[in-house]
C-alpha positions in Angstrom: 17.2 104.3 58.1 14.2 103.4 60.2 10.5 104.0 59.4 7.8 104.8 61.9 4.3 103.6 61.9 1.3 105.9 61.9 0.8 105.4 65.6 4.2 107.1 66.2 2.8 110.4 65.1 -0.2 110.1 67.3 1.9 109.4 70.3 4.2 112.3 69.3 1.2 114.6 69.1 -0.2 113.6 72.5 3.2 114.0 74.1 2.9 117.8 73.9 1.5 119.4 77.1 -0.7 121.8 75.2 -2.4 119.3 72.8 -4.6 117.4 75.2 -6.4 120.5 76.6 -6.7 121.8 73.0 -8.2 118.4 71.9 -10.7 118.4 74.9 -11.9 121.9 73.9 -12.0 120.9 70.2 -14.2 117.9 71.2 -16.7 120.2 72.7 -16.9 122.2 69.5 -16.9 119.6 66.6 -15.1 116.7 65.2 -13.7 118.8 62.4 -12.2 121.1 65.0 -10.3 118.0 66.4 -8.9 117.3 63.0 -7.8 121.0 62.6 -6.1 120.9 66.0 -4.2 117.7 65.1 -3.2 119.1 61.7 -2.0 122.4 63.1 0.0 120.5 65.8 1.6 118.3 63.2 2.6 121.2 61.0 4.0 123.2 63.9 6.0 120.2 65.1 7.4 119.5 61.7 8.5 123.1 61.2 10.1 123.2 64.6 11.9 119.9 64.1 13.0 120.3 60.5 13.7 124.1 60.3 14.0 125.9 63.6 15.9 123.4 65.7 18.6 122.7 63.1 19.0 126.4 62.6 19.5 127.1 66.3 21.8 124.1 66.8 23.8 125.1 63.7 24.2 128.6 64.9 25.3 127.6 68.4 27.8 125.0 67.0 28.8 127.2 64.1 27.8 124.5 61.6 25.6 125.0 58.6 21.9 124.0 59.3 21.9 121.7 56.3 24.7 119.7 57.9 22.6 119.3 61.0 19.6 118.2 58.9 21.6 115.7 56.9 23.0 114.2 60.2 19.5 113.8 61.4 18.3 112.2 58.2 21.4 110.2 57.3 23.2 109.3 60.5 25.3 106.7 58.8 26.9 109.4 56.7 27.8 111.5 59.8 28.8 108.3 61.7 26.7 109.4 64.7 
């Protein structure tokens, strides 16, 4: 299993098309607003990646979502 450094999450946040304009607007308001934008973006991405996507993939493949999540988390078990 691999671990990611803290910079991975920052790159992941900035990869979204909607985050950079939101950060620019937040910078014009306050520094605390920048932190709020980053926090909300992280939470939304985590919910999408860990809950919504496995549910949709599992429904389309007719596989239980926990199976999909375990294959993402433990690829050596699923031999992917």
